[in-house]
C-alpha positions in Angstrom: 0.0 0.0 0.0 1.4 3.4 -1.0 0.7 6.3 1.1 1.3 10.0 0.3 2.5 12.2 3.1 -1.0 13.6 3.4 -2.4 10.1 3.7 0.2 9.4 6.4 -0.7 12.6 8.3 -4.4 11.6 8.1 -3.7 8.1 9.3 -1.7 9.3 12.3 -4.3 11.9 13.1 -7.0 9.2 13.1 -5.0 7.1 15.4 -4.2 9.9 17.9 -7.8 11.2 17.6 -9.0 8.0 19.4 -7.5 9.2 22.7 -8.6 12.0 25.0 -5.0 13.0 25.6 -4.5 13.9 21.9 -1.1 15.1 20.7 1.7 15.8 23.1 2.8 19.4 23.4 5.4 20.5 20.7 8.3 20.5 23.1 7.4 17.0 24.4 7.3 15.8 20.7 10.7 17.3 20.1 12.1 15.5 23.1 10.5 12.2 21.8 12.1 12.9 18.4 15.5 13.2 20.1 14.9 10.0 22.0 14.0 8.1 18.8 17.0 9.5 17.0 19.2 8.2 19.8 17.6 4.7 19.4 18.3 4.9 15.6 21.9 6.0 16.3 22.3 3.0 18.6 21.0 0.5 16.0 23.2 2.1 13.2 26.2 1.9 15.6 25.5 -1.7 16.3 25.1 -2.6 12.6 27.8 -0.4 11.0 29.8 1.1 13.8 32.4 -0.1 16.2 30.0 -1.2 18.9 28.4 -4.5 18.1 25.5 -5.7 20.2 26.2 -7.9 23.2 25.1 -11.5 22.8 22.4 -10.8 25.4 20.9 -7.9 23.6 17.8 -8.5 21.4 18.2 -7.7 17.7 16.9 -4.3 16.7 15.7 -2.8 13.4 17.0 0.3 11.7 13.9 0.3 9.6 11.6 0.3 12.6 13.6 3.1 14.3 13.2 5.2 11.1 9.5 4.4 11.2 9.4 5.6 14.8 11.0 8.9 13.8 8.6 9.3 10.9 5.6 8.8 13.3 6.9 11.4 15.8 7.7 13.8 13.0 4.2 13.3 11.7 2.7 13.9 15.1 4.7 17.1 15.4 3.6 18.3 12.0 0.0 17.5 12.8 0.2 19.2 16.2 1.5 22.4 14.5 -0.8 22.2 11.4 2.1 21.7 9.0 1.6 20.1 5.7 4.5 17.7 5.4 4.1 17.3 1.6 4.3 21.0 1.0 7.2 21.3 3.4 9.0 18.4 1.7 8.4 20.0 -1.8 9.8 23.3 -0.6 12.9 21.6 0.8 13.4 19.6 -2.4 13.1 22.8 -4.5 15.8 24.3 -2.3 18.2 21.4 -2.8 17.4 21.1 -6.5 18.1 24.8 -7.1 20.6 26.1 -4.5 22.6 22.9 -4.3 22.2 21.6 -7.8 25.9 22.0 -8.6 27.3 21.4 -5.2 28.1 17.7 -5.6 29.9 15.8 -8.4 27.3 14.3 -10.7 27.5 10.7 -11.9 28.3 10.9 -15.6 25.9 9.0 -17.9 27.5 7.2 -20.8 25.4 7.1 -23.8 
């Protein structure tokens, strides 16, 4: 199933809307984002860094940690009434214009 960013925001909103507590405050969501980023960093370090997991540690998932980050980012965007699709498009426009010649392109042989 393919979801647009708007679909994702609606799905998260429907989930959060089931609960009286609703969305956390923005600062709490930022703290949660940092917590989730730390968990991602730990998994990446175990997988690709110099600190392998201990034999007693359960296997983790970089993909699930990225998913957790995406969920919290979506909660924050919804809480602040930010359209993630529009924000993403603005950021891509910035990269595609301002930074278009910043990196060495892969040459295409024809």
